[in-house]
C-alpha positions as CSV (number, residue, x, y, z in Angstrom):
1,X,27.3,21.8,-33.1
2,X,26.7,25.1,-33.6
3,X,24.2,27.3,-31.8
4,X,22.5,27.5,-35.6
5,X,22.2,24.1,-35.8
6,X,21.0,23.6,-32.1
7,X,18.1,26.1,-33.2
8,X,17.2,24.5,-36.2
9,X,16.7,21.0,-34.6
10,X,14.7,22.4,-31.8
11,X,12.3,24.0,-34.1
12,X,11.9,20.9,-36.1
13,X,11.4,19.0,-32.7
14,X,8.6,21.6,-32.0
15,X,7.2,21.0,-35.2
16,X,7.6,17.4,-35.1
17,X,5.5,17.0,-31.5
18,X,2.5,19.7,-33.3
19,X,2.4,17.1,-36.0
20,X,2.2,14.3,-34.0
21,X,-0.3,15.7,-31.6
22,X,-2.6,17.2,-34.2
23,X,-4.5,13.9,-35.3
24,X,-5.7,13.5,-31.7
25,X,-6.3,16.7,-30.7
26,X,-8.4,16.8,-34.0
27,X,-10.1,14.1,-32.7
28,X,-10.7,14.9,-29.1
29,X,-12.1,18.3,-30.4
30,X,-14.6,16.5,-32.7
31,X,-16.0,14.0,-30.2
32,X,-16.3,17.1,-27.5
33,X,-18.4,19.2,-30.2
34,X,-20.7,16.2,-30.7
35,X,-21.2,15.8,-26.8
36,X,-22.0,19.2,-26.1
37,X,-24.4,19.4,-29.0
38,X,-25.8,16.6,-27.7
39,X,-26.1,17.5,-23.9
40,X,-27.0,21.4,-25.3
41,X,-30.1,19.1,-27.0
42,X,-30.7,16.9,-23.8
43,X,-30.1,19.7,-21.2
44,X,-27.9,17.5,-19.4
45,X,-25.0,19.1,-18.2
46,X,-22.4,16.5,-16.9
47,X,-18.9,17.4,-17.7
48,X,-17.2,13.8,-17.1
49,X,-20.0,12.9,-20.0
50,X,-17.6,13.2,-23.0
51,X,-14.4,12.3,-21.0
52,X,-14.4,9.0,-22.0
53,X,-15.3,8.5,-25.4
54,X,-12.5,11.6,-26.0
55,X,-10.0,9.2,-24.5
56,X,-11.3,6.2,-26.3
57,X,-11.3,7.9,-29.1
58,X,-7.8,9.6,-29.0
59,X,-6.6,6.2,-27.8
60,X,-8.0,4.4,-30.6
61,X,-6.6,7.4,-33.2
62,X,-3.3,7.2,-31.6
63,X,-3.3,3.4,-32.0
64,X,-4.5,3.3,-35.7
65,X,-1.7,6.0,-36.0
66,X,1.3,4.2,-34.6
67,X,3.3,3.2,-37.9
68,X,3.2,6.6,-38.8
69,X,4.1,8.1,-35.6
70,X,7.1,5.9,-35.4
71,X,8.2,6.7,-38.7
72,X,8.3,10.3,-38.4
73,X,9.8,9.7,-34.6
74,X,12.7,7.3,-36.5
75,X,13.0,10.1,-39.1
76,X,14.0,12.6,-37.1
77,X,15.8,10.6,-34.6
78,X,18.0,9.4,-37.6
79,X,18.7,13.4,-38.6
80,X,19.7,14.2,-35.2
81,X,22.0,11.4,-35.2
82,X,23.1,12.5,-38.7
83,X,23.8,16.1,-37.5
84,X,25.5,14.8,-34.5
85,X,28.2,12.8,-36.9
86,X,28.7,15.2,-39.3
87,X,29.2,18.5,-37.0
88,X,30.6,16.8,-34.0
89,X,28.9,17.0,-30.4
90,X,31.8,19.2,-28.8
91,X,31.3,22.0,-30.6
């Protein structure tokens, strides 16, 4: 495998990782903002109050998106193995 192919696969791996993490991070951000507004309105400043709802919401999103996540990971893995098969692992 050439250096360019390795760099390209690494770049694609980072893009796939970002693509898969964005929905869960977005939900965590929205829930965190909602709880921040709620805490500002009620003047209850407990940092651990928003942790469990964020964790549950992110787990729910991960569970609901699992078929899509597996599809994206499978497609990337298939591409890696196809490139290894066509270019060879040695060089």
